[in-house]
N, C-alpha and C positions, 0 to 999 in steps of 0.2 A: 069607758075611759078613752079608748082609741078615737072614738067619734069626737069627744071633747078636745083632744089634742089636735085633731085635724081642723076643727072649727076655730080653735085659738090661732093656729098657724095661718089660716086663711084671713082672719081678722088683722093679724099683725102685718101680713104682707100686702093687704089691700092698699094702704096709703102709698107704698112704694110703687106698686103697679100704676096707681092713678097719677102719681107724679111724673111717670115716664110717658104718659100719653101726649102725643103731639097735638097742639092747638094750631089750626091754620091762622096765619097772621091776621087775616081779615076778621076772625072771630075773637081775637084777644081783647078782653074787656078790661077797662080801667079798674084798679083795685084787686086784681086777681093774680095769683101765681100761675105762670104758664111755662110750658116747654114748647119752643118754636124750632122749626127746622127750615133752613133755606140757604140762600147764597148771599155772600157779602156783596152788596150793590156798590157801596162807596164808603170810604173812610172820611168822615166829616170833621174830625178833630183827633187830638192825640189820645182821647179817652172815649170816643163815641164813633159808631158806624151805623150804616143802614143795612138791614137784613130784608131780603125779599123772598117770597114764594109765589105760587100761582094765584094766591088770593089778595096780595098786596105787599106793602113794605112798612117797616117800623124802625125807628131809632133805637139803638141798643147802647146804653151807657155802662161803661166799665170802670169809670173813675173811682178813685184817683189813680188807677192803673193805666198802663199803656195798652192800646188795642193789640191783642195777640193773634191777629189774623190778617189775611190779605184779600184784596178785591177778587172776586171770582171763586173764593173758597166756599165749599159746602160745609156748613157747621150746624150744630144744635146748641140752643141757648135756653137756660132755665133762669127765670127771674120774675120780678114783681112788676106789673104794669102800673106805672104811676097813676094815682087817682086825682092829681091836681088839674088845674086848668091848663089849656093849651093842648098841643097834639100828643097822641099816645107815645110813650116812651117806656122801655123796659130797663129796669135797674138789674143788670145781669148778676146772678149769683154763681153761675157755672157755664162754661163753654166747653163743648166737646168737638174736637177736630175729627175729620173723616177717618184718620188713622187710629181713633180711639183715645188719643191723649186728652186729658182733662185739665182745664184751668179753672181754679176756684178764685172768686172775688170776694174781698172783704170791703164792706162800705161802712163808713162812720160818718154820721151826720150830727150836727150840733143843733 
C-alpha cells in the first residue's frame, strides 16, 4: 500500500516538475508550452517585450495587459509559443519576478 501511495504521488507531481523546467529561448518550439528565463531586452509596446538569454531572444506578449516589468530585469515567463506564421512569440500565462512575486495573465481571443 505504501509503494502504491508513493507511486501515485510521483505521477501526480511529475507534470508540475516538468512545467517548471527552463527551456533555453533558442530551443523554444512553436506550438509548445514553455518556461523561459532571461533578461528583458526591450519593451516594444504597451503589451509586449523582448526577452533574451544566452541562446537568443523572443517576443513575449502579455496583452491585453500592460507590461509588468522593466528593461534589464531578470524574470521567468511561462506561456505558449505561437504556432502561426511569422516570428516566434510567446503568449505569456505567468511572469515571475526575481523577488518571487507572480503575475498571472488572462488571454481572451475571439
